[in-house]
N, C-alpha and C positions, 0 to 999 in steps of 0.2 A: 504492501502500503505506500509506492514513494507516486514520488516525481521529480526529472527533474532538475534541480537550479538551474533561473537560469543564470548565474555569474562561473558557469561550472563546475564545482567543487559535490560528492554529491551531500545531500542529505538526508533525514528524514526525514515522512512529513507522520502532519496529527502529532505532533509534537511539542515537548513546551515555547521554546523558543523558536514555533514561526507565530511571522504577529496576525496579532489576534482581530478579527471582523471587523468594524463595528456591527451590531447587531439591536433591527430591532424592541418600540418597547412594545411591553407586551398587551396585544387590540382588549379595549375596553370589554365584558362580561358579558358572554352571549356571543359573541362574535362572527364565534367559524361555527355559529349554526343557520349564521347566517348566509345564501345562498347567493354567490361571487355577483352578478346582475345585481342587484339590492344594496352592495357596497358599500357606507357613506365611506368615504377617505377625507383625509382633511384639507385642506388647500396644500400645503407643506408636503402633502407625500403625492402632489402631481407630480409622473410623469412629461419632461418635457414643456414646460406652463407655458402657455400663450403660441404653442404654433398649432388653428389651429387645420384640421382636415377630417382626413377621415379614417383619422387612426386618433385609438385613445385608449389611454397608459399611464395609469395607479403601479402605489405600492403596495397591496392591499394583502387579505387571508381566500384559500384555497382550498378546504380537509381541512381548516386548523393551524397549519403552515403557512410561515409570509413569504413574498412571494413578490416579485411585480409582473404582472396581468396587464398586455396590450390585444385591444381588442381594434377588431377594422369593423367598420360600419360599410357591412355590405348594400344597401340603399341608399348611401349618399354614393348617387354617380357610379351607383354600383362597386361601391368598394377597389373606386383604381387608387392607381395613390401616388401620389404629387413629390418630389420634392419634398416638400412639409412631412409630409407622413413617413417616404423616409428616414426624413433626421429621425424625425421623433420616435420611430421605432430604434434605432439605433442609440437613442440617449434610451432610452432602456432597457436594449438590456444592458449595455455597458452599467446603464446605472445597477441593474442583477448580480452583474462580476465585483463591484465594490459593495456592494451594500453582501453580499459572498450570500445570497439567495438566489433561489430557483424562476431562471425567463422560463415564463408559457401566454404562448399567443393565438388567438384567435381567431383563424383569420377566411376572409372569403372576398376576395377583390377578381374585377376584370382586368386589372396586370397594371402597366404603368396609362398613369394619363396621357394621352395622347395629345389636349389641350394646354401638359405640360413642359412638352417634346424635352429633347435631353438631361434635363436637370429634373428630370422622374424619373431618367435610368439611373446619372450621381445619385437620387436619395436613396434607390432602393440598392446595387452598391452599398450607397457607407451602411445599411442596414442588412444587409448581407459581412461585411465586414465584420461590426459588431457580433452577429450572430456569430460567426467562424474565433472570435479571439471567446466568449463564452465556452466554448466548449472543453471538456476537459476537467472545468474553472466550478461550472453550478451544470446543474441540469435543466435541457433546454428541449422542454417541451412545447407540442403543434396540436392546434387542433381546427381541424375544417370543416367550419363549415353550413358550407357553400361550395357555389364552383371559384377557381381557386389558377388562377390563366398565367402564362408567360412567367416573366420575373419570376415574380410572388409566387409562385410553384415550385424551385428551386430553395425559395428557405424553409419550408416542408424538408426539402433532401437535406438542409442543416440539420438539422434539429435531432436529436437524440431518438428521442420517438414522437409517431405521429398517431395521434387520432381525428378516425373521422366518423363523422355522423353518415348519416340512409344517401344526403342531400346532395354531400359531399362531388365536387367533381373538382379532381386537377390531372393539366397536363400543362406541355411545355409550346407543346403545337397543338392546336386546334381540325377540326373536320372542317374546313374549309381549304384547313391549307395542307392536311397530309391528303384530300383531299386532289389537290389540285400538281403537287410533286407526285403524287404516287396512279393515280385514277382512281384508286381504291375510296369507296364513302360508309363511313364508320360516323353510330350516331356519335354523343356526347359521352351517351355513359360506357356501352363501349371497348371506347377512348379510353378516361380515364376515372370510371367510376368509381366507387368504395371499394365495389364486389372485384375489379379486376387490381383495385391499388391491393387488396388485403390475399388472392393470389397469386396473382402475373411479377409484376412488379417487386412485393414486398415494403413496396413505402407502405403501408399502412400496417403497426402493431397494435391496432385494438380500435375494431370498430364496433361503438355504442352512439345513441341518439341522446340520450343523457354526457356530451361532453363534461360539463364540469365536475360530473361527478367519474369520468373517467382520469380524467387528470387524475381529482384529489385523489382516486383511490392507487393514483404509479405515487402518488409523489407520499403515498406515508414509506413506500420500502428505500429511500434516498435520500441521502443526509442532506443537506443545503448548499453545503460542496463540497468540491476534495479534499478540505482539508477536517475533516468532519466523516463519522461513524453512522454510518447508517441506526436509525430509530431503533431502541427495542422494545417490543411492546409486550404486553402480559399477559404471562404463558395461563393458559387457559387446559393446558395439552401436557400430561407431565412426560415430560425427558422416561420413564423409564416405562413410558404405553409401550409394548410387548405388540411386533407384526407375525405374529404367528398367522397370519392368509401369504406372506407373501413366499412357503416355503413352499405355496401351493400357483402363483400367479402364471410360474411358467412351467406350458404344458412338458410333455412329457415324449413327446416328439420332435424332434430338431426341429425339421419344418414346418410347426405349426407356432401359428401369430402370436399375441394376446397385444394388452394396453398399456404402451405405460406409462397413462393416466393414472391406469389403476395404480402399480407401482406411484408416484405420486403421489398421492393420495393417503392411503397408507401413514406413508412418513412425513410429511410435513401438516404440523400445527394446526390441528381439527379440523384436518383434511383438504383445507384450501388454500389455493395455490393461486397465482394472473401470468395468465398463457399469455406467451405476446409472438403475434406474427402465426398464429394457432392453423393460419390455414395457406399459408405461404411456404413452401416447402418440405413438406407436413413430415415427414423421416428424419426431422431431426427437431426435438421439443425445448422450447429455449423459458427461464418461467420466472416467476420471482416467487418465493414463497417464503416460508419462517419453519426458523429449527429449533426448542422450545426459546421462541420468544427474537429472535437472530432470523432479519431482513437474508437472504439467500440470492443466488441464482442460481436456475439448473439450464445442462448441458444434458442432455439423453438419449440420447436412439430411442428409434419408437419400427418396434418390427411389425407392425403393420400399415405399414407406408417401404413396398419398395424393399422390406428385408429387413428399411436401416441404413441399406448402404449410401455411403455421402456421395453427393452430384456437386454442381456448381455451384449449386443455390443453398442447398442443404449445411456447407462449408464456408459461403461466406455468411451468412439469418447466424451460425455456430461463431464466428471472428467475427463480428458483431455489438456478437449482448456479453460473449466475451469481453472483449477491450470495453465495453458498460459501464464493469463488474467494476472491472480495474480501478475505471475509471475513476468511478465514487467506490466503495472500497467493500462492498460487497463481496465476502467468500463467497467458492465460486464450488458446488457442486455439479464431480457429471458422472451419470449414467450411460454405460457403457453396454454396451451392445448388437454390436456390427460386425457380420464378415466383408467388410469391405469395400469398397469404390466405390460404384455404379460401372460396367464398363462400357466402349460406345466409342463410336469412330469422333459420333459428331461434341460429345463431350468434348475428348481427347483437341479436337479444332477449335473447341473454341474458352482452350484453359483451363484445365480443368486441374492444368498444374500448377502455376500461378498461380487459381481460387481452391484450392483443396491445400495451396503451403499458407493464406490465410488464416487456415485455420491454426494451423502451427505454433505461424508468429504469433499472433494472438494467445497461443496459451502459456509459451517461451516468454513472452512479455509480459503477464501477467506477473507480477509482484501480493496481493491478496494471499490471503494462505484459499490453501483448493487439496476439495478432498476428491477425490477418484473410484468407486464401483464398480469392479465389476462382474456385471450378473451373468452374459451363458460366454453371446462369442465377442473374442475379440481378438481379429485378426489382421497382421499387415502393418504397413503401414495406413488405415480409417484407427488403426488400434491409438499407436504413436502419434497423430491428432489427434487424440481422443482423450490431452491433457494424464502422459502416460511416464512413468517415471522416469526417462530420457529423458523427455517436456520436462521437467522441475515439476510434476504436483510435488504435496508434501506428504499425502498420506493417499497409500494406495490401495482397499480395501476388494475383496471379492469371496463369492460368494462358494458354496464346494462342486456348484456342476461346473464352475464359471469353462471357459475351453479359449486360456490363450494361449498362442502358436505366430504360427507364420502365415499359415491359412490351414487348409479345413481337411479332411483326410479326404475326401478326390482331388481334386489336386492336387497335393502333396502324391498318392503314389503314384500317377501319374505321370509327373519327373520322377521320380523317382528307382517306380519298376517298370519301363515300356514295355507293351506288346505281352502282357500278363493275358488267362487265361479270367475271363470274368469270374470265373467260383476264385484264381489265385488271390485277383484283384479285388477281390469281397473278405476272405484273409486277412490281406493284407491293408486292407479300411482300418479292420475293428485291433489288430495288431499298434497302428499309427492311434488312433484314437487313445486305445486303450496309456502308450507311452509316452502320448507326446497332446493330446486335447484335456485336459485340467488344468488347474492352478500350483499344482505343485510346484511345479518348475521354477520357477515365476517365485512360486514364494520361496525357492532353496538357495535361487539370485538375487533376492530381493526388492526384484521390482515388487512387489506382491508384503506389504509389512502385518498384516491377516486378513484368512478366512473364518466366514463369517457364518457364524444360522440364519437365517435369512432373518426367523424372528429375533435376534438383538438390530437390525441393524441399525431404526432409530436409533436409540437407547445408544450403542457406539459413535454415530452419524452422528448426534447432537454433544457428545462426551471431548472430542473426535474438536469439536470445536470450540467451545472453551477454551479447550488450553492454544488454540492456533490466532484466538482473539487477540493478543498483545501480539501478533507477528508484521515483523516489519523490520524491508531491506535497502536496503543505499544502492540506488543505480547513481551511475555517475552519469556526468550533466553532458547534456547536446543538444543543438538549436528539435532536431527532432531527427525517430526513424524515418526509415525509405524501406521497404515493409513491401513489401509484394504485395503487386494490387488491380 
């Protein structure tokens, strides 16, 4: 949980020698229960006071948390962003960074104001630069409540998390331009509707018509800034609760599937978690959850979809989430059950190597506490990039029936014993499974710390998290990394 020092030398984060950020005064009693749209903010809390336009911005409360809240007024010139609006957004983002509190903006915009000319583009550029400066410093959450077109749509892409309502539409080039350049006619919803961004583009992390409530829920898991730890929650679910149901969650037949969400419900406090990007790259699950009251980020293979194999989208999704958790000090729990990377010529041509490396790079860079639990299969390169010991996890656990190996029995026998008769091949596969498809060889080499009873999984995870909660690392100061993109 460290960040590079601007001056160059190593420094720890979340330590006593860090400068204290100015904190907001406690709100009036009962203010946290008032909807954000009804918040009454004193004049000196108005960000960008005197800048008149389609954007409002205040320092207020959302879900009981202090935040700088900006809203574009879609009813005013259809939310067209003028130079003044861009300046106001930039001021709001800078204010959030200065105060060390989240920046939340609700947007519905038809794009840059044509009547304002190039000045509108300049203002949008200032907003984009200010939001970029917030990256990794304070959480940035965008909520699309209507059409978000052209330049303002890119502001969604600069955010850590994007919430979209059913009425939201977002695209850079509209249907008319698409038709002129490609000859393909497409509707607004088909081009950039919420369903498209939730399933195909990966922009939308949460779909909800209650955008204020969704934003408030996300903030419950995140600290106010990178120099703080995530807020603890009261523990109503015992950390000593056994999870006997997990002994039977994995089918006896190796090719059979199960729902990784069933595992999460058994492990998490109260069986609750907030899944992000649930309909995009479904073979990997990314979610905020709590274990013993402590917020964590969960990255888990999903055997129900493509057998849990990793492809380009799954690698991008996992890597983005790991970087988000690392930036805001959430411990990462990885639940592994994957037979490898999805093979395919098209995938290789589109950059499977580069994007697969993104996930390995994100894990290797992460300095937060990292727990890896191997449930069933962990083969080859996919085993490595799912936070293996070689990548640098802190603790690696496995269930007794876990299979940690270079590859499955069938592929291994084809390589080691070519030309065998089917009967002989079957015998060789059984021998390979008995010798290699288990967690014991990895445990003997220290690559697995402990093989645990599935019924003890929650107990062990909570105990390990308590031990690792004080973990700190030093990193060498540098301008920024230049990892795979």
